[in-house]
C-alpha positions in Angstrom: -8.7 9.5 -6.4 -9.2 5.9 -5.1 -10.3 7.0 -1.6 -13.2 9.2 -2.7 -15.8 6.4 -3.6 -18.2 9.0 -5.0 -15.5 10.6 -7.2 -15.5 10.3 -10.9 -12.3 8.2 -11.2 -13.3 5.8 -8.6 -16.6 5.2 -10.3 -14.9 4.8 -13.7 -12.4 2.2 -12.3 -15.3 0.5 -10.4 -17.2 0.2 -13.7 -14.2 -1.1 -15.6 -12.6 -3.5 -13.1 -15.2 -4.1 -10.3 -14.9 -4.1 -6.6 -14.7 -6.8 -3.9 -14.5 -6.3 -0.1 -14.5 -2.5 -0.5 -11.5 -2.2 -2.8 -11.1 -2.1 -6.5 -10.1 -5.2 -8.3 -7.0 -5.3 -10.5 -8.8 -6.5 -13.6 -6.5 -9.5 -14.3 -5.2 -9.6 -17.9 -7.6 -6.9 -19.1 -6.0 -4.1 -17.0 -4.1 -1.2 -18.6 -0.4 -0.7 -17.9 -1.1 2.3 -15.7 -3.7 0.5 -13.7 -1.3 -2.4 -13.3 1.4 0.0 -12.0 -1.1 1.5 -9.5 -2.2 -2.0 -8.3 1.4 -3.0 -8.0 2.1 0.0 -5.7 -1.0 -0.8 -3.6 0.1 -4.4 -3.1 3.8 -3.6 -2.6 5.1 -5.1 -5.9 8.4 -3.6 -6.9 8.9 -1.7 -3.6 12.5 -1.1 -2.8 13.7 -2.2 -6.3 14.6 1.3 -7.5 11.5 2.3 -9.3 11.3 6.1 -9.3 7.5 6.3 -8.9 7.2 3.7 -6.2 10.2 5.1 -4.3 8.5 8.5 -4.1 4.9 7.6 -3.1 3.8 6.7 0.4 0.4 6.1 1.9 -0.9 8.2 4.8 -3.1 5.9 6.8 -5.1 8.7 8.5 -8.0 7.3 10.3 -7.5 3.8 8.9 -11.0 3.5 7.4 -9.7 3.1 3.8 -6.6 1.0 4.6 -6.9 -2.8 4.8 -4.7 -4.3 7.5 -3.7 -7.5 5.7 -3.9 -6.4 2.1 -2.3 -2.9 1.9 1.4 -2.1 2.0 1.5 0.1 5.0 3.6 -1.5 7.7 7.0 -2.9 7.6 7.6 -2.4 3.8 5.2 -5.1 2.5 1.6 -6.1 3.1 1.1 -8.1 6.3 -0.3 -11.0 4.1 3.1 -11.2 2.5 5.1 -10.8 5.8 2.9 -13.3 7.6 1.4 -15.6 5.0 0.6 -18.4 7.4 -1.3 -16.0 9.8 -3.1 -14.5 6.8 -4.2 -17.9 5.8 -5.6 -18.6 9.3 -7.2 -15.1 9.7 -11.0 -14.8 9.8 -11.0 -11.1 9.1 -8.9 -10.8 5.9 -10.9 -7.8 4.7 -10.7 -5.7 7.9 -9.6 -2.1 7.9 -6.9 -0.7 10.1 -9.6 1.3 11.9 -11.6 -1.8 12.7 -8.6 -3.7 13.9 -7.3 -0.9 16.1 -10.6 -0.5 17.8 -10.6 -4.2 18.7 -7.1 -3.9 20.0 -4.1 -5.4 18.1 -2.1 -6.2 21.1 -1.2 -9.9 21.6 -4.4 -10.6 23.6 -6.6 -8.1 21.7 -9.9 -8.8 20.0 -8.4 -8.1 16.6 -7.0 -11.5 16.2 -9.7 -13.9 15.0 -8.4 -17.3 13.8 -10.0 -20.3 12.0 -8.6 -22.5 14.7 -6.5 -22.3 17.9 -2.9 -21.3 17.2 0.1 -23.4 17.8 3.0 -21.9 19.9 5.1 -20.9 16.9 2.1 -19.2 15.3 1.5 -17.2 18.5 5.1 -16.1 18.2 4.3 -14.7 14.8 1.3 -12.9 16.2 3.7 -11.2 18.8 6.0 -10.2 15.9 3.0 -8.8 13.9 1.7 -7.0 16.9 5.0 -5.3 17.5 4.9 -3.9 13.9 1.4 -2.5 14.6 2.1 -0.9 17.9 3.8 2.1 16.2 0.8 2.9 14.0 -1.0 6.1 15.1 -4.4 6.7 13.6 -5.5 10.3 13.0 -9.3 10.3 12.7 -9.5 13.8 11.2 -7.4 12.7 8.2 -8.6 10.6 5.3 -6.1 8.0 4.1 -4.4 9.1 0.9 -1.3 8.8 -1.3 1.5 11.3 -0.5 4.1 12.3 -3.1 7.2 12.6 -0.9 9.1 14.8 -3.3 6.6 17.6 -2.7 4.3 16.7 0.2 2.7 20.2 0.1 1.7 20.5 -3.5 1.6 16.8 -4.2 2.3 15.0 -7.5 2.8 17.2 -10.6 4.2 16.5 -14.0 6.6 19.4 -13.6 7.9 18.0 -10.3 8.3 14.6 -11.8 10.2 16.0 -14.8 12.5 18.0 -12.4 13.2 14.9 -10.4 13.9 12.7 -13.4 16.2 15.3 -15.0 18.1 16.5 -11.9 20.7 13.8 -12.4 23.4 14.8 -15.0 24.2 11.7 -17.0 27.4 12.2 -18.9 27.2 11.3 -22.5 29.9 9.0 -23.9 31.8 11.1 -26.3 33.2 8.1 -28.1 29.9 7.8 -30.1 30.4 11.4 -31.4 34.2 11.4 -32.2 35.2 11.7 -35.8 37.4 8.9 -36.9 
């Protein structure tokens, strides 16, 4: 839905909320609850807190052309801008995609890293740590980045599948509310 920039939903959301740097804006206070939830997932808000939807949705990077290296929650459980806020502040290429960064080389001496100034020693150590997270990323050029519903990766998200997931846990009712006195 959000990857196909020519698709109807993308155009609707673009008209409603706008776009900056190739990605839809969140809309601030004027956003709907559903769009707020989607933006929260995109930025990593609520991840790991036990939210059923966020716990069952993952992003497949694919070729990396629609995934933003600093902004999207794709590596290490949180966006790199949150894991390495100081490096993000110093980065020249905050809006770069994973594909762009991989092509430049994200090893420690790679061309990916463009900074506003020369880094200090401890900042370079952060770059080494960040690079080690990225070294496991494998891009698949033949696949477009997309959301994947991990409860049913073949069929994807369905209302029926969600209902089954949410109702599969038997929650015993407290009988004390129903006992006659």
